[in-house]
N, C-alpha and C positions, 0 to 999 in steps of 0.2 A: 970820918962819918960813922965810926963804930958806935958812937954814943946815941945815934938816931934811934928813936922809938920805933919798934916794929909792931905791926898789927898782929894780934892773936885772936881777935874776935871780929866777926862780920854781923851787921844788923841789917836785915832785909825787910823792906816795906813794899807792899803791893796795893795798888788801887786801880779800879776800872771806871772809865768815863765814857759817856755817849760819844760816838765817833765825831759828830758835828761840833762838839765842844773841846775836842782834844788839843787843838792848837792853843786855845785860850787857857786851858788848864796847864799845859806845859809851861807857858810863860809865867802864870801865877805861881805854880809850884816851885819853879826855879827861883823867882824873885823872893818869895816869902819863906819857902821851906828849905831849898837847897843852899842858897847863899850863906845863911847862918851855919849850916852844917859843914860847909867847906872850911869855915874858919876854925872849927873845933875838932873835926875828925881827922885821922891820919890820911884818909883818902875817901873819895865819894865817886860812885859811878851811877849814872841814871840811864834807864832803858825805856823804850816805848815800842809796843807791838800794836800795830793797827790791824783791826779785824773788820769785818763787814759793817757791824753795827756798834762796835765799842773799841776803845783803845785801852790797853793795860799799861800802866806805868809801874816801874820797879826802881827802887833806890836801894843801893847797897852802900853802907858806910863801914869803914874799917877803923877799929879802935885798938888801943894798947891792951885794954882789959875791960871787964864789966864795970869796975868802979869809975873808970874814965868816962864810960857812957853815962853812968848815973850822974856824974858831975855836970855833964852837958844837959841832960833832961831835967835834973833837979829832983828826980824821983826814980822809981824802979824803971830801968831802961826797957823792960819787956812791956810796960804799959804803952798803949798806943796814944799818940799825941796827934790830934786832928788840927789842921790849919783852920782858921776862922771860916773860910769859904768852902771847905771840903763838903759840907752837907749840900751845898748848891751844885757842886760839880760831880761828885762821886756817885756811882750807881748804888753802892752800899758802902757804909763806913766800915773799914777794916776793923776787926775786933782784936787783932794781935799782930805782932811782928815776929820774925824768926831771928833767933840769935844762934849763930853757929861758930864753932871753933875753926880757925884757919890753920890747917896743918902745914901746907907748903904753898909756895907761890913761885911760878917760873915765867920767864918771858917779860915782855914789855906791854903794859896796858895803857900808858899815858900817851 
């Protein structure tokens, strides 16, 4: 398995939804946004933090390099891509994603 691609880049997206719509958005986001990402990224993690009036969602995808992300997005991977129904769900549309270098990884996350 030494030929396996290793992630060197993580792409982090965050969005906030009104608490009463969080369950609905979680399903929509997974079906429309996360499933295609799983097929292309080296790994994907999704997180949800429920607060009193809102829920924050975070998706971290792992990539071999920036060109690999660009092949998936079809453009600059730092550009934000909104799902069709994001304006309906999200409190505000995120203006950016965070791209960070992965230096080391330890332990089991799957």
